[in-house]
N, C-alpha and C positions, 0 to 999 in steps of 0.2 A: 503613322505612329512607328517609331523605331523599335527595334528589338531590345535596345537598352532599357526602354521604359517598361517593356513587358517582363523583363527578367529581373528587374530591380526588386529586392525585398523591401517591404515597408520597415521603417525604423521601429525598433522595439519600444513598446510603450512602458509605462511604469509597472505593469503587471499587477498581480494580486498583492494587496497589502496584508502580509502575514505577520503576526507578532513574532518577536525574537525567539520566544520559547518554542515556537512551532517546529524548529529544526531539531529539537530534542525528542520530539514525539516518536520517530521511528525507533530509536534506541530504547525508549521507555516501553514501547509496544513489544519490542523483542524481549525485554526483561520480564514483562507481564506474561508473555507466552510460555515462559519456562515452567511454572507450576502446572499449567494446563497440559503441557507436553508430558509431564510426569504422570498426571492422572490418566491420560490416554495410553501411555506405555504400560501402566499397571493393569489397565483394562484390556490389553492386547488389541488395541485398535490400530493395527499397523498402517493401514492406508491413511488414516487421519494423522498419525504421527509423522509420516513421510511428508504429507502436505504441509503440516505446521512447521516441520524442519526446513522445508523450502522457503516458507514465509519468513522464518527466523533468519535464514541466511540472506535473503533479499533485503530484509529490513536492516540488518547489520551492514550490508554492502552499501545501501543507500546512505546510512548514517556516516560511514567512512568517507564517502565521496562528498557528502554535504559539508563535513568538517574541513575538507580540503578545498571547498568552493569549486569543485570540478564541474564543468558543463556535462561531463559524462554521467552525472547523477540521474539524468533523465532515463537512462536504461534500467537501472534497478528500480526506479520509481514505477516504470511501466510494468516490470515484472511483479512488483509488490501488488500493484492495482489488479493485475490479471489474476494473481493467485487469490487475493482477497475476494474479488467478485466471484471467482469460481468456487471458493470455499462457501460463500454465502448462498450461492445457487444450489450447491450440493447439500448444504444443511437444510435448506428449504425443501428440496426434492425428497430427501430421505427422512424428514421428521415425521413422526406419527401424528395422529390427531390430538387436539387438546393442548395441554401444557407444552409438549415437545414442539409443536408448530409455533406456539406463541414465543417460546424461548428462541427458536431459530429466527423468527421474524424480528424479535427484539435485538438479537445479536447482529443481524444483517443491517438493520436500520440505525442502530445506535453505535455500533463499533466497526464492523467490517467495511461497509460502504463509505462512511465518513472518513475512516482511516485511508481507504483507497484514494478518495478524492484529495485528501490532504497531501498524501505522498506524491500524487500527480502534480499538484500545485507546487510543491517543493522542488520536484524534479524540473518542472517547466521554468521555474524562477532561476534555478541553477544553470539551466541551458541558455537562458537569455543573458546571463551575467558575463 
């Protein structure tokens, strides 16, 4: 077997079929994050404000690169996913018992982790283009 066969990358497949509106989700998530940032700021939750500001910046960066159809969109997509998974884990780890734990679990399962997966899919699709 030649080294050319070993080093050849497979041809990119069709990838995930995402609806056209999926590319607008990062900017919509960033806008939706703004009121929550205000609530956290009023409550003097500095660490959470910083984390959410990082998420906001990464979401806006991802949106900007997706609009340009840049293959570099994979980088902010990875950052968004890492921050969202970290946010979900931190929420679950610090939530008290009862309703707080249920709220953290709901946010993780219904918002943060699905958004992380979607951002990764968008970044991967942009990298393949």
